[in-house]
N, C-alpha and C positions, 0 to 999 in steps of 0.2 A: 689438253689439260683435263685432269680428272676432277670430279666433283668433290667438294669439301666433305670430309667425314662428318657424320651426323651423330651428336651425343644428346641423349635425354638425361637431364639432371633432375632427380627427384629429391628435393631438400626443402624443409619447412623454415629454416632460418634465412630470412630474406637477404641480410647483409652478406652472408657467406655465399649464398646462391648467386647473387648479383655480381659479387667480386670474382668468383671463380668462372662464372659464365663469361664475363668481360674478358678475362685472361684467355680463356679457351678461344673466344671469337678473334682476339688479337693474334692468336697462333694459327688462325685459318680454319677452325672448326665451325660447323653450323650447330648451334645449341638450342634445343627446345627444353623447356623446364616445366615442372609441376611442383606445387607446394605441399602436396600430400599424395598418398598412395592411390586414392580413387582417381585423382586428376591424371596421375601417371598411367594408370590402366586405361582411362578414357582416351588419352593421347595415343596410345598404341592401337586402340580399337578404331580410331578415326583413319587408320591406314598409314600412319607415320611408321617408318622402319629405320630407327636409329641403328648405327653400327655398334653403339655401346650405351649401356645405361649405368649412370653413376647414381647409386641408391643409398640414401640415408637409412640406417637401421632403425632409428627411433623417430618415426613419423607420428603426427597427432592422431591419425585415424587407423593406422595399422603399422605393424613393424615390418621391416624389410623381408623377413621370412614369410609373412603372410602375403605380402605383395608377390613374392616369387611363386608361392603355391597357387595363388589366383591366376597369375600369368601362365603357369603351366597348364591349368585346367581350361584356359580360354582358347577357343578354336582359332582366334586371330594370332598368327605367328608373330614372333618378336625375338630379339636377341636375349642372351643371358645377361643379367646385370654384371657389371665389372666388380672390382674389389669393393666389399662392403665395409661399413664402419668408419667412414670418413670422420676425422676428428677424434677418433678413439684410439687408444693404444692396443686394442685387441684383448684387453683384460677385463674381467668382471662379467656379471651375468648378461649385461646388455649386448655383449659381443659374442656370446657363445653360439656355436653352430647347432642346427637342429639335429635330431637323432639321425644317424647315418653318416654324419661327418662332412661329406663333400656335396657340392652342387654339380650338375652336369657340366662337362667341359673343364672341370677344375682338376688339375693334376697336382699330386704331392700335397704336402702339409702346408697350410696357411699359417704364417706366424704373425 
């Protein structure tokens, strides 16, 4: 039997974080969480290696793009975040992509 897939969920809204974490755990995933970007980066630096990061774009201490830039410059390896912008329709300035358009590992256009 294979080990449960591990997800890091970085989200500051506790009700949403707890609800989705519970649902994911019921589906058999192991879920770690952080309520802001610094906690998420610290989680990765402690040696945790999630298979997927679910990352809120609008965190209280940094946005999702800053999290990704800091993660890329950190010598501690980690996965690429999954789809960004949970809870958003992908419209408006809070969901715009950084210059250059795509993140590593991302194919095609994100809608």
